[in-house]
All heavy atoms as TSV, in Angstrom:
chain	resi	resn	atom	element	x	y	z
A	1	MET	N	N	123.003	105.597	113.517
A	1	MET	CA	C	122.395	104.735	112.543
A	1	MET	C	C	121.551	105.529	111.619
A	1	MET	O	O	120.771	106.327	112.006
A	1	MET	CB	C	121.542	103.663	113.294
A	1	MET	CG	C	120.781	102.789	112.351
A	1	MET	SD	S	119.764	101.588	113.219
A	1	MET	CE	C	120.808	100.191	112.995
A	2	ILE	N	N	121.754	105.314	110.316
A	2	ILE	CA	C	120.979	105.995	109.287
A	2	ILE	C	C	119.676	105.269	109.011
A	2	ILE	O	O	119.675	104.083	108.728
A	2	ILE	CB	C	121.826	106.082	108.006
A	2	ILE	CG1	C	123.090	106.867	108.251
A	2	ILE	CG2	C	121.016	106.769	106.888
A	2	ILE	CD1	C	124.051	106.894	107.071
A	3	GLN	N	N	118.566	105.983	109.131
A	3	GLN	CA	C	117.294	105.373	108.859
A	3	GLN	C	C	116.881	105.633	107.391
A	3	GLN	O	O	117.003	106.749	106.875
A	3	GLN	CB	C	116.192	105.928	109.715
A	3	GLN	CG	C	116.245	105.344	111.126
A	3	GLN	CD	C	114.965	105.737	111.846
A	3	GLN	OE1	O	114.349	106.736	111.563
A	3	GLN	NE2	N	114.575	104.898	112.831
A	4	LYS	N	N	116.423	104.578	106.706
A	4	LYS	CA	C	115.950	104.717	105.325
A	4	LYS	C	C	114.532	105.215	105.393
A	4	LYS	O	O	113.772	104.808	106.271
A	4	LYS	CB	C	116.024	103.348	104.620
A	4	LYS	CG	C	117.391	102.797	104.433
A	4	LYS	CD	C	117.328	101.474	103.714
A	4	LYS	CE	C	118.678	100.885	103.551
A	4	LYS	NZ	N	118.641	99.628	102.885
A	5	PRO	N	N	114.123	106.023	104.411
A	5	PRO	CA	C	112.708	106.406	104.313
A	5	PRO	C	C	111.844	105.159	104.007
A	5	PRO	O	O	112.338	104.252	103.385
A	5	PRO	CB	C	112.636	107.395	103.230
A	5	PRO	CG	C	113.900	107.293	102.455
A	5	PRO	CD	C	114.908	106.607	103.348
A	6	PRO	N	N	110.600	105.140	104.501
A	6	PRO	CA	C	109.750	103.974	104.254
A	6	PRO	C	C	109.485	103.863	102.743
A	6	PRO	O	O	109.419	104.847	102.000
A	6	PRO	CB	C	108.473	104.296	104.974
A	6	PRO	CG	C	108.495	105.753	105.246
A	6	PRO	CD	C	109.934	106.141	105.278
A	7	LEU	N	N	109.408	102.635	102.308
A	7	LEU	CA	C	109.138	102.401	100.820
A	7	LEU	C	C	107.654	102.530	100.519
A	7	LEU	O	O	106.820	102.248	101.364
A	7	LEU	CB	C	109.569	100.944	100.524
A	7	LEU	CG	C	111.078	100.633	100.482
A	7	LEU	CD1	C	111.311	99.205	100.190
A	7	LEU	CD2	C	111.776	101.567	99.494
A	8	ILE	N	N	107.402	102.968	99.327
A	8	ILE	CA	C	106.043	103.017	98.772
A	8	ILE	C	C	106.154	102.112	97.550
A	8	ILE	O	O	106.970	102.221	96.643
A	8	ILE	CB	C	105.684	104.433	98.352
A	8	ILE	CG1	C	105.734	105.312	99.648
A	8	ILE	CG2	C	104.336	104.464	97.653
A	8	ILE	CD1	C	105.690	106.769	99.324
A	9	VAL	N	N	105.204	101.163	97.470
A	9	VAL	CA	C	105.217	100.123	96.441
A	9	VAL	C	C	104.089	100.383	95.478
A	9	VAL	O	O	102.950	100.537	95.818
A	9	VAL	CB	C	105.088	98.747	97.059
A	9	VAL	CG1	C	105.049	97.651	95.934
A	9	VAL	CG2	C	106.179	98.473	98.078
A	10	LEU	N	N	104.412	100.378	94.133
A	10	LEU	CA	C	103.434	100.411	93.081
A	10	LEU	C	C	103.269	99.034	92.564
A	10	LEU	O	O	104.234	98.412	92.121
A	10	LEU	CB	C	103.841	101.354	91.953
A	10	LEU	CG	C	104.142	102.810	92.274
A	10	LEU	CD1	C	104.489	103.565	90.975
A	10	LEU	CD2	C	102.963	103.446	92.943
A	11	ASP	N	N	102.096	98.496	92.620
A	11	ASP	CA	C	101.772	97.179	92.105
A	11	ASP	C	C	100.920	97.343	90.872
A	11	ASP	O	O	99.766	97.778	90.911
A	11	ASP	CB	C	100.995	96.470	93.261
A	11	ASP	CG	C	100.525	95.112	92.806
A	11	ASP	OD1	O	100.756	94.655	91.664
A	11	ASP	OD2	O	99.884	94.406	93.658
A	12	VAL	N	N	101.536	97.063	89.692
A	12	VAL	CA	C	100.844	97.187	88.399
A	12	VAL	C	C	100.314	95.834	88.007
A	12	VAL	O	O	101.063	94.918	87.850
A	12	VAL	CB	C	101.788	97.761	87.372
A	12	VAL	CG1	C	101.042	97.986	86.055
A	12	VAL	CG2	C	102.462	99.010	87.802
A	13	SER	N	N	99.052	95.743	87.796
A	13	SER	CA	C	98.470	94.437	87.421
A	13	SER	C	C	97.573	94.525	86.243
A	13	SER	O	O	97.010	95.558	85.945
A	13	SER	CB	C	97.734	93.856	88.623
A	13	SER	OG	O	96.667	94.631	89.014
A	14	ASN	N	N	97.488	93.407	85.503
A	14	ASN	CA	C	96.652	93.324	84.366
A	14	ASN	C	C	95.601	92.269	84.675
A	14	ASN	O	O	95.965	91.139	84.933
A	14	ASN	CB	C	97.535	92.891	83.181
A	14	ASN	CG	C	96.701	92.750	81.890
A	14	ASN	OD1	O	95.527	92.788	81.878
A	14	ASN	ND2	N	97.406	92.591	80.800
A	15	PRO	N	N	94.357	92.700	84.694
A	15	PRO	CA	C	93.335	91.705	85.123
A	15	PRO	C	C	93.336	90.401	84.281
A	15	PRO	O	O	92.955	89.344	84.736
A	15	PRO	CB	C	91.972	92.435	84.921
A	15	PRO	CG	C	92.414	93.888	84.891
A	15	PRO	CD	C	93.773	93.948	84.397
A	16	ALA	N	N	93.747	90.487	83.028
A	16	ALA	CA	C	93.765	89.322	82.159
A	16	ALA	C	C	95.077	88.543	82.266
A	16	ALA	O	O	95.240	87.494	81.625
A	16	ALA	CB	C	93.583	89.804	80.711
A	17	ALA	N	N	95.998	89.050	83.135
A	17	ALA	CA	C	97.302	88.442	83.243
A	17	ALA	C	C	97.330	87.103	83.898
A	17	ALA	O	O	98.294	86.358	83.783
A	17	ALA	CB	C	98.235	89.387	83.923
A	18	PHE	N	N	96.283	86.751	84.609
A	18	PHE	CA	C	96.342	85.533	85.365
A	18	PHE	C	C	95.939	84.278	84.606
A	18	PHE	O	O	95.719	83.214	85.129
A	18	PHE	CB	C	95.575	85.696	86.673
A	18	PHE	CG	C	96.166	86.783	87.519
A	18	PHE	CD1	C	95.625	88.016	87.509
A	18	PHE	CD2	C	97.349	86.580	88.199
A	18	PHE	CE1	C	96.179	89.055	88.255
A	18	PHE	CE2	C	97.953	87.603	88.923
A	18	PHE	CZ	C	97.374	88.832	88.965
A	19	SER	N	N	95.869	84.418	83.293
A	19	SER	CA	C	95.661	83.244	82.419
A	19	SER	C	C	97.011	82.542	82.171
A	19	SER	O	O	97.063	81.569	81.389
A	19	SER	CB	C	95.005	83.672	81.108
A	19	SER	OG	O	95.943	84.562	80.447
A	20	GLY	N	N	98.021	83.056	82.803
A	20	GLY	CA	C	99.353	82.421	82.682
A	20	GLY	C	C	100.201	83.089	81.636
A	20	GLY	O	O	101.357	82.754	81.385
A	21	LYS	N	N	99.724	84.140	81.037
A	21	LYS	CA	C	100.449	84.810	79.948
A	21	LYS	C	C	100.793	86.235	80.280
A	21	LYS	O	O	101.223	87.009	79.405
A	21	LYS	CB	C	99.688	84.729	78.661
A	21	LYS	CG	C	99.471	83.306	78.205
A	21	LYS	CD	C	98.728	83.227	76.905
A	21	LYS	CE	C	98.538	81.814	76.487
A	21	LYS	NZ	N	97.738	81.631	75.342
A	22	GLY	N	N	100.504	86.695	81.496
A	22	GLY	CA	C	100.733	88.089	81.852
A	22	GLY	C	C	101.840	88.218	82.835
A	22	GLY	O	O	102.601	87.282	83.110
A	23	SER	N	N	101.900	89.399	83.447
A	23	SER	CA	C	102.952	89.637	84.438
A	23	SER	C	C	102.458	90.658	85.486
A	23	SER	O	O	101.476	91.310	85.278
A	23	SER	CB	C	104.180	90.171	83.767
A	23	SER	OG	O	103.925	91.445	83.135
A	24	ILE	N	N	103.156	90.704	86.596
A	24	ILE	CA	C	102.910	91.708	87.616
A	24	ILE	C	C	104.235	92.508	87.783
A	24	ILE	O	O	105.304	91.921	87.811
A	24	ILE	CB	C	102.516	91.045	88.960
A	24	ILE	CG1	C	101.216	90.322	88.834
A	24	ILE	CG2	C	102.467	92.128	90.072
A	24	ILE	CD1	C	100.849	89.523	90.074
A	25	ILE	N	N	104.081	93.817	87.782
A	25	ILE	CA	C	105.283	94.692	87.898
A	25	ILE	C	C	105.178	95.390	89.208
A	25	ILE	O	O	104.161	95.954	89.564
A	25	ILE	CB	C	105.278	95.779	86.708
A	25	ILE	CG1	C	105.222	95.060	85.405
A	25	ILE	CG2	C	106.451	96.720	86.925
A	25	ILE	CD1	C	104.856	96.002	84.252
A	26	VAL	N	N	106.294	95.399	90.004
A	26	VAL	CA	C	106.341	96.089	91.271
A	26	VAL	C	C	107.480	97.139	91.213
A	26	VAL	O	O	108.611	96.748	90.843
A	26	VAL	CB	C	106.584	95.109	92.416
A	26	VAL	CG1	C	106.697	95.858	93.729
A	26	VAL	CG2	C	105.435	94.092	92.456
A	27	LEU	N	N	107.190	98.368	91.532
A	27	LEU	CA	C	108.129	99.416	91.642
A	27	LEU	C	C	108.161	99.954	93.001
A	27	LEU	O	O	107.116	100.038	93.717
A	27	LEU	CB	C	107.778	100.597	90.638
A	27	LEU	CG	C	107.611	100.212	89.169
A	27	LEU	CD1	C	107.098	101.388	88.414
A	27	LEU	CD2	C	108.948	99.746	88.595
A	28	GLU	N	N	109.353	100.294	93.509
A	28	GLU	CA	C	109.489	100.903	94.905
A	28	GLU	C	C	109.899	102.364	94.822
A	28	GLU	O	O	110.817	102.653	94.100
A	28	GLU	CB	C	110.481	100.076	95.698
A	28	GLU	CG	C	110.081	98.654	95.895
A	28	GLU	CD	C	111.153	97.828	96.682
A	28	GLU	OE1	O	112.278	98.295	96.749
A	28	GLU	OE2	O	110.807	96.721	97.163
A	29	TYR	N	N	109.233	103.194	95.623
A	29	TYR	CA	C	109.528	104.566	95.719
A	29	TYR	C	C	109.653	104.962	97.178
A	29	TYR	O	O	109.176	104.217	98.113
A	29	TYR	CB	C	108.405	105.459	95.132
A	29	TYR	CG	C	108.476	105.477	93.589
A	29	TYR	CD1	C	107.924	104.462	92.881
A	29	TYR	CD2	C	109.063	106.533	92.963
A	29	TYR	CE1	C	107.962	104.454	91.471
A	29	TYR	CE2	C	109.151	106.506	91.587
A	29	TYR	CZ	C	108.600	105.504	90.831
A	29	TYR	OH	O	108.657	105.496	89.480
A	30	THR	N	N	110.283	106.090	97.475
A	30	THR	CA	C	110.340	106.613	98.888
A	30	THR	C	C	109.522	107.903	99.001
A	30	THR	O	O	109.320	108.377	100.096
A	30	THR	CB	C	111.797	106.831	99.315
A	30	THR	OG1	O	112.460	107.715	98.391
A	30	THR	CG2	C	112.536	105.539	99.393
A	31	ASN	N	N	109.030	108.473	97.895
A	31	ASN	CA	C	108.312	109.705	97.920
A	31	ASN	C	C	106.913	109.424	97.451
A	31	ASN	O	O	106.655	109.023	96.328
A	31	ASN	CB	C	108.961	110.749	97.005
A	31	ASN	CG	C	108.255	112.074	96.997
A	31	ASN	OD1	O	107.151	112.076	96.434
A	31	ASN	ND2	N	108.854	113.096	97.495
A	32	GLU	N	N	105.914	109.643	98.338
A	32	GLU	CA	C	104.476	109.342	97.997
A	32	GLU	C	C	103.950	110.105	96.822
A	32	GLU	O	O	103.265	109.584	95.972
A	32	GLU	CB	C	103.599	109.518	99.232
A	32	GLU	CG	C	102.211	108.976	99.064
A	32	GLU	CD	C	101.411	109.077	100.329
A	32	GLU	OE1	O	101.950	108.904	101.433
A	32	GLU	OE2	O	100.190	109.214	100.227
A	33	ASP	N	N	104.315	111.436	96.702
A	33	ASP	CA	C	103.809	112.222	95.653
A	33	ASP	C	C	104.364	111.736	94.316
A	33	ASP	O	O	103.632	111.625	93.336
A	33	ASP	CB	C	104.184	113.696	95.835
A	33	ASP	CG	C	103.431	114.346	97.013
A	33	ASP	OD1	O	102.296	113.892	97.282
A	33	ASP	OD2	O	103.942	115.284	97.600
A	34	ALA	N	N	105.616	111.397	94.266
A	34	ALA	CA	C	106.228	110.869	93.040
A	34	ALA	C	C	105.564	109.514	92.702
A	34	ALA	O	O	105.346	109.240	91.498
A	34	ALA	CB	C	107.711	110.706	93.195
A	35	ALA	N	N	105.339	108.726	93.672
A	35	ALA	CA	C	104.744	107.395	93.426
A	35	ALA	C	C	103.363	107.597	92.855
A	35	ALA	O	O	102.996	106.840	91.873
A	35	ALA	CB	C	104.696	106.572	94.680
A	36	MET	N	N	102.565	108.492	93.356
A	36	MET	CA	C	101.228	108.729	92.834
A	36	MET	C	C	101.238	109.255	91.388
A	36	MET	O	O	100.441	108.800	90.551
A	36	MET	CB	C	100.481	109.707	93.720
A	36	MET	CG	C	100.099	109.163	95.056
A	36	MET	SD	S	98.941	107.722	94.978
A	36	MET	CE	C	97.456	108.506	94.656
A	37	ARG	N	N	102.203	110.124	91.097
A	37	ARG	CA	C	102.363	110.657	89.726
A	37	ARG	C	C	102.616	109.554	88.736
A	37	ARG	O	O	102.042	109.410	87.651
A	37	ARG	CB	C	103.413	111.796	89.603
A	37	ARG	CG	C	102.958	113.086	90.135
A	37	ARG	CD	C	103.937	114.191	89.758
A	37	ARG	NE	N	105.286	113.958	90.201
A	37	ARG	CZ	C	105.752	114.277	91.416
A	37	ARG	NH1	N	104.982	114.842	92.286
A	37	ARG	NH2	N	107.038	114.000	91.718
A	38	VAL	N	N	103.568	108.682	89.109
A	38	VAL	CA	C	103.996	107.569	88.266
A	38	VAL	C	C	102.854	106.558	88.132
A	38	VAL	O	O	102.587	106.028	87.037
A	38	VAL	CB	C	105.283	106.917	88.791
A	38	VAL	CG1	C	105.599	105.606	88.087
A	38	VAL	CG2	C	106.454	107.834	88.725
A	39	ALA	N	N	102.159	106.302	89.181
A	39	ALA	CA	C	100.975	105.395	89.152
A	39	ALA	C	C	99.947	105.866	88.177
A	39	ALA	O	O	99.425	105.070	87.368
A	39	ALA	CB	C	100.389	105.221	90.532
A	40	ARG	N	N	99.622	107.169	88.213
A	40	ARG	CA	C	98.637	107.680	87.292
A	40	ARG	C	C	99.105	107.570	85.816
A	40	ARG	O	O	98.346	107.206	84.951
A	40	ARG	CB	C	98.335	109.141	87.600
A	40	ARG	CG	C	97.428	109.308	88.809
A	40	ARG	CD	C	96.812	110.678	88.951
A	40	ARG	NE	N	97.536	111.745	89.569
A	40	ARG	CZ	C	98.054	111.759	90.762
A	40	ARG	NH1	N	98.058	110.667	91.529
A	40	ARG	NH2	N	98.582	112.841	91.291
A	41	LYS	N	N	100.337	107.886	85.596
A	41	LYS	CA	C	100.934	107.772	84.263
A	41	LYS	C	C	100.879	106.292	83.744
A	41	LYS	O	O	100.554	106.044	82.589
A	41	LYS	CB	C	102.357	108.344	84.262
A	41	LYS	CG	C	102.955	108.397	82.894
A	41	LYS	CD	C	104.264	109.138	82.856
A	41	LYS	CE	C	104.745	109.236	81.433
A	41	LYS	NZ	N	105.925	110.062	81.317
A	42	ILE	N	N	101.349	105.379	84.600
A	42	ILE	CA	C	101.327	103.955	84.186
A	42	ILE	C	C	99.932	103.515	83.867
A	42	ILE	O	O	99.685	102.878	82.855
A	42	ILE	CB	C	101.946	103.088	85.318
A	42	ILE	CG1	C	103.480	103.324	85.392
A	42	ILE	CG2	C	101.677	101.620	85.038
A	42	ILE	CD1	C	104.140	102.726	86.569
A	43	ALA	N	N	98.930	103.831	84.721
A	43	ALA	CA	C	97.538	103.432	84.518
A	43	ALA	C	C	97.043	104.010	83.149
A	43	ALA	O	O	96.406	103.317	82.368
A	43	ALA	CB	C	96.666	103.877	85.618
A	44	ARG	N	N	97.332	105.297	82.926
A	44	ARG	CA	C	96.867	105.951	81.689
A	44	ARG	C	C	97.486	105.350	80.491
A	44	ARG	O	O	96.818	105.096	79.474
A	44	ARG	CB	C	97.192	107.469	81.780
A	44	ARG	CG	C	96.679	108.272	80.624
A	44	ARG	CD	C	96.942	109.780	80.819
A	44	ARG	NE	N	98.335	110.096	81.013
A	44	ARG	CZ	C	98.904	110.563	82.142
A	44	ARG	NH1	N	98.154	110.817	83.171
A	44	ARG	NH2	N	100.181	110.797	82.228
A	45	GLU	N	N	98.760	105.091	80.504
A	45	GLU	CA	C	99.512	104.683	79.296
A	45	GLU	C	C	99.427	103.160	79.015
A	45	GLU	O	O	99.646	102.775	77.904
A	45	GLU	CB	C	100.963	105.122	79.411
A	45	GLU	CG	C	101.107	106.640	79.296
A	45	GLU	CD	C	102.545	107.099	79.207
A	45	GLU	OE1	O	103.435	106.325	79.056
A	45	GLU	OE2	O	102.743	108.331	79.374
A	46	THR	N	N	99.163	102.360	80.064
A	46	THR	CA	C	99.110	100.953	79.872
A	46	THR	C	C	97.731	100.393	79.938
A	46	THR	O	O	97.538	99.209	79.479
A	46	THR	CB	C	99.988	100.174	80.901
A	46	THR	OG1	O	99.375	100.373	82.200
A	46	THR	CG2	C	101.444	100.653	80.852
A	47	GLY	N	N	96.787	101.106	80.489
A	47	GLY	CA	C	95.474	100.523	80.671
A	47	GLY	C	C	95.357	99.551	81.817
A	47	GLY	O	O	94.346	98.868	81.924
A	48	ARG	N	N	96.369	99.558	82.611
A	48	ARG	CA	C	96.391	98.582	83.745
A	48	ARG	C	C	95.969	99.306	85.048
A	48	ARG	O	O	96.175	100.508	85.212
A	48	ARG	CB	C	97.784	98.001	83.958
A	48	ARG	CG	C	98.172	97.131	82.787
A	48	ARG	CD	C	99.532	96.555	83.034
A	48	ARG	NE	N	99.862	95.601	81.988
A	48	ARG	CZ	C	100.749	94.628	82.071
A	48	ARG	NH1	N	101.387	94.502	83.220
A	48	ARG	NH2	N	101.023	93.818	81.090
A	49	ALA	N	N	95.530	98.544	85.977
A	49	ALA	CA	C	95.193	99.046	87.337
A	49	ALA	C	C	96.482	99.163	88.134
A	49	ALA	O	O	97.384	98.307	87.978
A	49	ALA	CB	C	94.236	98.104	88.064
A	50	VAL	N	N	96.641	100.190	88.980
A	50	VAL	CA	C	97.825	100.371	89.736
A	50	VAL	C	C	97.373	100.587	91.248
A	50	VAL	O	O	96.519	101.417	91.507
A	50	VAL	CB	C	98.665	101.571	89.275
A	50	VAL	CG1	C	99.939	101.725	90.130
A	50	VAL	CG2	C	99.025	101.495	87.774
A	51	THR	N	N	97.978	99.803	92.133
A	51	THR	CA	C	97.701	99.945	93.533
A	51	THR	C	C	98.955	100.484	94.193
A	51	THR	O	O	100.022	100.062	93.987
A	51	THR	CB	C	97.349	98.625	94.176
A	51	THR	OG1	O	96.221	98.088	93.480
A	51	THR	CG2	C	96.983	98.790	95.628
A	52	ILE	N	N	98.783	101.551	94.990
A	52	ILE	CA	C	99.907	102.176	95.715
A	52	ILE	C	C	99.861	101.722	97.196
A	52	ILE	O	O	98.786	101.921	97.809
A	52	ILE	CB	C	99.851	103.726	95.619
A	52	ILE	CG1	C	99.866	104.152	94.136
A	52	ILE	CG2	C	101.038	104.348	96.373
A	52	ILE	CD1	C	98.467	104.309	93.584
A	53	ARG	N	N	100.874	101.107	97.662
A	53	ARG	CA	C	100.902	100.577	99.065
A	53	ARG	C	C	102.046	101.126	99.818
A	53	ARG	O	O	103.163	101.376	99.264
A	53	ARG	CB	C	100.979	99.046	98.993
A	53	ARG	CG	C	99.833	98.371	98.324
A	53	ARG	CD	C	100.037	96.884	98.304
A	53	ARG	NE	N	98.940	96.205	97.575
A	53	ARG	CZ	C	97.853	95.834	98.135
A	53	ARG	NH1	N	97.656	95.987	99.443
A	53	ARG	NH2	N	96.911	95.241	97.444
A	54	SER	N	N	101.824	101.206	101.177
A	54	SER	CA	C	102.945	101.551	102.019
A	54	SER	C	C	103.809	100.337	102.254
A	54	SER	O	O	103.474	99.212	101.811
A	54	SER	CB	C	102.439	102.012	103.402
A	54	SER	OG	O	101.683	100.999	104.066
A	55	GLU	N	N	104.928	100.519	102.916
A	55	GLU	CA	C	105.846	99.429	103.132
A	55	GLU	C	C	105.180	98.249	103.895
A	55	GLU	O	O	105.601	97.050	103.631
A	55	GLU	CB	C	107.048	99.940	103.959
A	55	GLU	CG	C	108.210	99.001	104.088
A	55	GLU	CD	C	109.392	99.699	104.652
A	55	GLU	OE1	O	109.292	100.605	105.440
A	55	GLU	OE2	O	110.540	99.262	104.362
A	56	ASP	N	N	104.250	98.502	104.748
A	56	ASP	CA	C	103.536	97.437	105.437
A	56	ASP	C	C	102.348	96.876	104.660
A	56	ASP	O	O	101.536	96.167	105.202
A	56	ASP	CB	C	103.110	97.889	106.865
A	56	ASP	CG	C	102.082	99.008	106.806
A	56	ASP	OD1	O	101.737	99.486	105.699
A	56	ASP	OD2	O	101.708	99.471	107.893
A	57	MET	N	N	102.326	97.197	103.362
A	57	MET	CA	C	101.303	96.773	102.407
A	57	MET	C	C	99.916	97.365	102.622
A	57	MET	O	O	98.962	96.908	102.022
A	57	MET	CB	C	101.222	95.247	102.375
A	57	MET	CG	C	102.552	94.604	101.985
A	57	MET	SD	S	103.338	95.317	100.471
A	57	MET	CE	C	102.257	94.671	99.182
A	58	ARG	N	N	99.769	98.396	103.452
A	58	ARG	CA	C	98.503	99.099	103.550
A	58	ARG	C	C	98.272	99.922	102.277
A	58	ARG	O	O	99.157	100.585	101.737
A	58	ARG	CB	C	98.648	100.139	104.771
A	58	ARG	CG	C	97.402	100.927	105.035
A	58	ARG	CD	C	97.615	101.853	106.223
A	58	ARG	NE	N	98.831	102.617	106.103
A	58	ARG	CZ	C	98.994	103.784	105.443
A	58	ARG	NH1	N	97.977	104.268	104.765
A	58	ARG	NH2	N	100.133	104.412	105.464
A	59	VAL	N	N	97.087	99.933	101.712
A	59	VAL	CA	C	96.740	100.610	100.532
A	59	VAL	C	C	96.713	102.069	100.754
A	59	VAL	O	O	95.949	102.537	101.636
A	59	VAL	CB	C	95.425	100.086	99.896
A	59	VAL	CG1	C	95.054	100.916	98.682
A	59	VAL	CG2	C	95.508	98.598	99.545
A	60	ILE	N	N	97.507	102.838	100.005
A	60	ILE	CA	C	97.541	104.273	100.078
A	60	ILE	C	C	96.592	104.864	99.059
A	60	ILE	O	O	95.878	105.788	99.261
A	60	ILE	CB	C	98.976	104.839	99.827
A	60	ILE	CG1	C	99.885	104.388	100.943
A	60	ILE	CG2	C	98.995	106.354	99.695
A	60	ILE	CD1	C	101.332	104.691	100.695
A	61	GLY	N	N	96.548	104.226	97.882
A	61	GLY	CA	C	95.701	104.661	96.774
A	61	GLY	C	C	95.590	103.574	95.723
A	61	GLY	O	O	96.309	102.625	95.721
A	62	SER	N	N	94.613	103.827	94.813
A	62	SER	CA	C	94.404	102.853	93.809
A	62	SER	C	C	93.939	103.544	92.499
A	62	SER	O	O	93.060	104.434	92.621
A	62	SER	CB	C	93.351	101.842	94.196
A	62	SER	OG	O	93.182	100.878	93.171
A	63	ILE	N	N	94.544	103.274	91.425
A	63	ILE	CA	C	94.223	103.889	90.101
A	63	ILE	C	C	93.566	102.777	89.306
A	63	ILE	O	O	94.247	101.776	89.016
A	63	ILE	CB	C	95.431	104.469	89.335
A	63	ILE	CG1	C	96.310	105.288	90.311
A	63	ILE	CG2	C	95.084	105.216	88.148
A	63	ILE	CD1	C	95.725	106.565	90.804
A	64	PRO	N	N	92.299	102.912	88.955
A	64	PRO	CA	C	91.665	101.844	88.149
A	64	PRO	C	C	92.247	101.746	86.765
A	64	PRO	O	O	92.803	102.733	86.195
A	64	PRO	CB	C	90.214	102.229	88.136
A	64	PRO	CG	C	90.182	103.708	88.364
A	64	PRO	CD	C	91.391	103.999	89.164
A	65	ALA	N	N	92.082	100.597	86.112
A	65	ALA	CA	C	92.490	100.420	84.729
A	65	ALA	C	C	91.685	101.370	83.878
A	65	ALA	O	O	90.542	101.539	84.094
A	65	ALA	CB	C	92.278	98.991	84.320
A	66	ALA	N	N	92.368	101.951	82.898
A	66	ALA	CA	C	91.725	102.830	81.922
A	66	ALA	C	C	90.752	102.051	81.110
A	66	ALA	O	O	91.028	100.935	80.711
A	66	ALA	CB	C	92.711	103.585	81.144
A	67	THR	N	N	89.607	102.642	80.801
A	67	THR	CA	C	88.645	101.970	79.944
A	67	THR	C	C	88.534	102.741	78.657
A	67	THR	O	O	88.680	103.903	78.584
A	67	THR	CB	C	87.256	101.879	80.590
A	67	THR	OG1	O	86.815	103.204	80.860
A	67	THR	CG2	C	87.267	101.030	81.821
A	68	THR	N	N	88.328	101.991	77.566
A	68	THR	CA	C	88.167	102.641	76.242
A	68	THR	C	C	86.710	102.566	75.888
A	68	THR	O	O	85.988	101.557	76.120
A	68	THR	CB	C	89.016	101.975	75.190
A	68	THR	OG1	O	88.719	100.593	75.180
A	68	THR	CG2	C	90.516	102.120	75.529
A	69	HIS	N	N	86.243	103.599	75.243
A	69	HIS	CA	C	84.790	103.648	74.844
A	69	HIS	C	C	84.670	103.514	73.403
A	69	HIS	O	O	85.411	104.002	72.609
A	69	HIS	CB	C	84.149	104.940	75.382
A	69	HIS	CG	C	84.160	105.036	76.825
A	69	HIS	ND1	N	83.247	104.435	77.654
A	69	HIS	CD2	C	85.019	105.712	77.672
A	69	HIS	CE1	C	83.514	104.666	78.858
A	69	HIS	NE2	N	84.571	105.484	78.904
């Protein structure tokens, strides 16, 4: 039996999205380092917070939303 590597989930959220006009984006990865690189890039380029979770939804890391000064 072939075992699949555990999934790593990136949950991209926009704090203002819950007014009914936003969205939640979920991406799945199998490599934690690649997932962290993508999470940092998404947070930087979109200004959104990104949470990195294991397959069992345990938080691996969190990138806060970028702030502008």
